[in-house]
C-alpha angles and dihedrals in degrees: 000000000000094000091049091051091050091049092048090050089049090054097049095044091049088053092048090053093055092046092050094056097039092101090052090069094227120170117257093263092054092047092049091048091055090047093052094045090050091051097050101028101089094044091048091054091048092049092051092049092051095043092246102160128210092028118238100268093049092047091049116024090194089088093053091048092049092048091050093046092048092049091050093046091050094060095083089043090054091048090053092049092051090058091059133064117311092238091058089053092050091046090054091054092046094050094046090047093048091051092048092047092052097045096045096043090058099037090047090054091045094051090048091053090048089055089059101257122138128258097263092054089046092055092049092047090047090057092046092050092047099048102028098081092044092053091052090046094051093047092051090047092051092245130132105258113252090232089064094056128080092251125120097260118114086026089062091050090049092051095046096045091047093050091047093052092046093049095048102035103031105025094033099228116161111270094243094054093045089048094053091050091048093049091048091053094050092047095047094047094047097045094042089048091054095047096045094035094235113185136183117234113275121230 
């Protein structure tokens, strides 16, 4: 269950990376590189913080292969989106990013718990895993990172990771059930925030 969620998150974040740089008119190799870095970036940061060496994609090249394949496969999808309305293109990026954020926030927290760290560390590492790849993607695409806007973004990852940890560690729910609930919370907060234009107060 956990491995499947990580692979699914890898796929959707790789797609989001290619979508984000489509307007930059990169060649296919550059676009795929951004997609792969987006997919493995958050998990790499988490692994380095926790002293997990080698990091996950070096220990198991399956993740790198899946990220590369997903980025390559998304190129024709991106081309099709670019032919349509701009809002549909932006919506595609937002949905892919929301899915990646939700999956990686929860799997990041779960992996951290499995390594023996406490709930607080798991929540922080869940957030880092969820937002890390997106920050790298946005910087490479020349965009302001979503985490630096007033949108409900890292807040959604915080809420979902916290709920997941509470349900598994405190309540005692099975990890798979707690994970699904956590993912659903992150997704619902992020997508609802986009549709209703929820924003946190600016400094």
